[in-house]
C-alpha positions, 0 to 999 in steps of 0.5 A: 577560626574567627567570629564576630558578636555583639556585646550589649551592657558595655559603657565605658572602657572598664567595661570593655577591658572586662569583657576582653579579659573574661573571653580571653580567660577561656580555653581555645580563645586565641584572640580577643578584640572589643569594639566599645563603640559599636558593642562588637567583639571579634573572637579568634578561637582554636576550635569552636566555642559555643555562644552560651559558654562565652555567655557564662564567661561574662557577668550577668551585665553584659549580654553576648550572641554571635552577630548576623546570626538568626535568633532561635525561634525556641529562645528560652523563656528567660531570654525572652524576658530580659528582652524587655519592651521599648516602654518598660526600658524607658519608664524610669524616664517617664517616671522622673518626668512626671515628677519633675513636672508635678513638683514644677506646678505644686511650685508655682501654683495659687496662682500659676505661674508659666515662667516660674514653672519652666525655670523651676522644671529646668532647674529641677531636670538639671539637678536630678540629671547631674545626680544620676550622672554623679552616681558613676562619674567615671563610666559617664564621659565614656557613655557621653562621647559615644553620641555628643560631638563635643564630648567626642572632640574634647574628652574633658567636657564630658568629665565637667557636664555633670558639674556644669548641669549642676550649676545650671540647676542652681542658677534656675532654681536660685533665680540667679543669671537666669539669662546666661544660664538660658543661653548655655542650656541652649549651646549644651542641648543644641549641640547633644541633640545634633548628636542624638539626632545623627544617631537615631538616623543612623540606627545605632544601638546607643546607651543614653547617658541622660540618667549617667550608667546606673540606669541602662536606657537605650538612645530612642526618640525619647531622649531627642523629645527630652532635650527638645523640651528644654530647648523650646522652654529656654527659647519661650523664657530668652523671648520672655526676657528679651521681647 
């Protein structure tokens, strides 16, 4: 018999291999096929194995449940607690944005300089977000290519991206080659935003790689807004420079 399961928590090929190995180690499991992009596992077994048994075989990082199976209305309290509201899941992103806004404002107060605020915000944005990507430089490219068209077409781009963000952040903060940094920002975030938009329209469940893989953030409209803010700032600054 063959069953299809949804497995969440996988972010890279290493995770895929770990899940496959854990499930294949179970008695009565004859074959396992894991689809990382669709968060799916197809398990063939000689006799029925409960979902709880499959879950016990996996690391606590992953959650497995049978696809298209109705959830038990008498689900345990621990299961309910694990299903955090979207606002709580995105809290780290909101908190970081709050810190960036306050820091950029403090750097440009008395008198307030809007252009300086935007440049410092973009610089700090890139520096902070690249930091989280460097925490798992090996796992980031796999997550990033799930929705970024260029990273999917050219895998090496996913490896370069954190370094590119770091470089752009330094250019903005040090006020070096601002025009070039703004144009690159429009290109790379424009490409990513196209992928984010497609993912949202297709209603796919994908982990957002904006803060690397260290923080498990779902792909939501917040990701689209985050990119849009940076794009709008870049456009405004280019108009100020060349207008």
